[in-house]
N, C-alpha and C positions, 0 to 999 in steps of 0.2 A: 543484475543484482535487483532482488525484488525488495521494493519498499514498502513498510505497513506503517500507517498511521494509527495511532490512537486518538479516537474522536474526540474525548474528553477535553484535551490539552490542543487540539488542534481547533475546537471551536471558541474555547474560552481565551481571552476576556472578551473580545470584540464581538461576540456571538456572531461570529461569519456563518455560521450555518442555520440552513432551512430546515435541517432533517438530523436526526442523533442516531448513534447507533452504540451498543455494549460491548462491542468487539472490536479490534483492529480491523480496518477497512485496508484496501490496496491502495496506494498513492500511484505507484507504477512500476513496471520492470523494465528495466534501464540495462540495455545489452553494453558489452564490454570486449575489447579487442587489445591485449596485450595490455592490459593495465588502463585504458583511455576509454571512457564513456563515450559511446556513439551517440549521435544527436543530428537531427536536421538530414538524415540521408535524402537522396533523392528516389523517387518511387511513387507511385501510385498515394494520394491521400486518404485519409480515413473516408469509408461509406457509412454511413448511419446504418444502424441494425434495424431490420424491419421486423424480424423475429420476436414474438412475444416471449419466447422460451430462453434465448440468450438474454435478451434483456432483463427478464427477471434473475437469472443467473448472476449478471454483473450487478444488479441493484443489490444483491445479497451480500456480495463479496467486494465490490468495487463502487461503494456509494459516493454520488456525486452530493455531498453534503452541503455546499453551498448554495445548491438550487433546489427548489420545490421539486416534488416528484414528476408531476405534468410535465413541467419546462426541461427538467433533466432527462427524463425517457423521450421527449420529442426531439431535442436539439442534442442531447449528449455531448455537452461541451469538455467535459475533463476526460473522457475516453478518447473523443477526436485530438485534444490538447496532447494527452498522453503517447496514443499511436503516431501524430505526425510528428512528435519530436523522439522518439526512441523507437516504437514498433516498426515502423518503416525499415529501420536499420536491420530487423531480422527478416526481412522478407524473402531471402534465400532459404530459409528455413522455416519459416511460418507464415501462413497466410494470417490476414487481420484475424479472422476469428479464431485460428490456433493461438496466436500469440494470446490474446485475452485468455482462452482457456487455460493456455500454459501456466499464466499467473496465476489462475484461482485454483489450479492443480497443487501447485508448489506452496500456496496459501495454506490449503487444506492439510497437506502434508505436515506442515510445522506446528500446526494448533497453538500458536504462542501463547494465548490467552489460558489454556488450559496448563501446557507448559510452566508457565510463570506460576499458575496456581498450585500445581504440584509442588513446586518450591517455595510455599508460603508466601507469594507475591500476590497481592491483590490490590485492584483499582484504591486508590486513596490511602495506601499505606507508604511509610517512607523505608526506602532501601538504598543501598548503594550502588554506584556505576557496576562495581565488581559482582555483586550479588544478581543483579540482573543478565550482566554479561555470563556468568557462570552459568546461570539458568538456562539460557537460551542455545549455549555451547553443548548442550545434552542431545540438540535435534540437530544441530549442524555440523555433525561430525567434527566436533572439536573447533571449528572454525569462527574466529571473534566476529560477532555481529557489529555493525556501524550502528551506534546509538547516537542519536540526537536528542537532545533535551531543550525546553524553552522553560524560560522564567515568567511565569504568569503574574505573580504575587513576588513582590522585592524580596530576592532573597531565597525563594522557593523555586527549587527546579523540578519540572515534572518532564517525564518521558514522553516524547513527541512522535518520534519515528524509529522504527528499527529496518536497517537494511542487511539483507542475506545475500551472500554471494555464493552461486551455483556454479 
């Protein structure tokens, strides 16, 4: 399952973010086997990326919003957490770099922000769960997305995350 986070609802109201984005960012790519999420598998732990090219690509698609850019690029805490928790479980199919690049390719393939806009759903406007789900299903071969909402203002729910199974 590819899980994408909407930065505005992730950062608000506690101002958890050092950086912002105006597009969905990757939360993680979570492998499953027979409908069970795989986590904390044995294997080599995350090894920090040293190449500027992969770091720059990840910084555009898998933003470590809770950390300032210098710290995020040096320590890579979110990427480390996600790989150690989920990515290792894919090691028979994807090495570390391939795991991250796969998540980015899947995100780009969907382009959920454009998909939602095409269906008249834009940030800051009100829509039903069903409207959002119907729009997303147009790019997921009619598979239901896993939508997660948060209540940042009493009684007002905002889209927070979208999970897509592949």
